[in-house]
N, C-alpha and C positions, 0 to 999 in steps of 0.2 A: 330426545323425543321418544315417546312410547308408541308402539303400534302392534297390531296383531298379524300373525302370519299363519296361513293354513297350507299344509303340504299334503299331498295325496300319493298313495302307494298301491301298487298291485303286488300281491304276494302269491307266488306260485308253489304248488305242491305242499301246502301246509295242512296238517291234520286238523287244525282249528277250523278250516274251511272245507272239511271232508275231502281234502286233496284236490279240490277244484280251485279255480282262480278266486282269490279273496281280495278285498279292497279295504283300505284303511285311510282315514283322514285324521291328521293331527293338527291341533291348534295351539298356538303359544302366543303370549303377550311378551314382547321383548323391548329392549332398549335399542332403537334403530342405529345409534351411533356405534355400538359395539358388536353387532351381529356379523358373523361370517357365515353366509348362507350355505356355501358348499360344505363347510365344516359341520354346520348344524344338520344338514341332510345326511351327511356321512355318519354322524353319530346316531341319528334316528334310524337309518338303515340297519346299523349294527344292533340297536336295541330291539327293533322289530324282528330281526332274524333270530335273535336269542329268545324272544317271547314266543315266536311261532315255531321255533325249533327247525329252522331251514337255513341253508347257506345264504350269506349276504347277497349273492348274485340272484337269488330268488325274490329279492325285495327291489322292486323297480319304481323309481319316482315317475309319476304320471301327471298329466294336466287335470285341472278341475273338470274340464269338459269330458275327458275320458272317464273320470271317476263317476260323474253324474250319469253318463250314458250306460254305465254298468251297475249302478246301484239304484235304489228306490228314492234317492234324494234329489 
C-alpha cells in the first residue's frame, strides 16, 4: 500500500534561519508495508542537521500543530 507522510521539524541556531528558530516540513510517498518511521525520522534528522550545519540535537521533530502555529501555513 502506498501512502504519503509529512514530518515536521524545529531547527535551532541555524545560519539558514539567521540563528533564529527555523521550521521545516518534509513530505514523502512511501510503501506503507516497509517503512520504519523511527528509522526514517532519524535519517531525516541527520540529513537536516548536515544541510543546516547544526548538531543533530538541534533538529527536533514536532507536531503539525506546532509547525502551523509557528509558520505562515
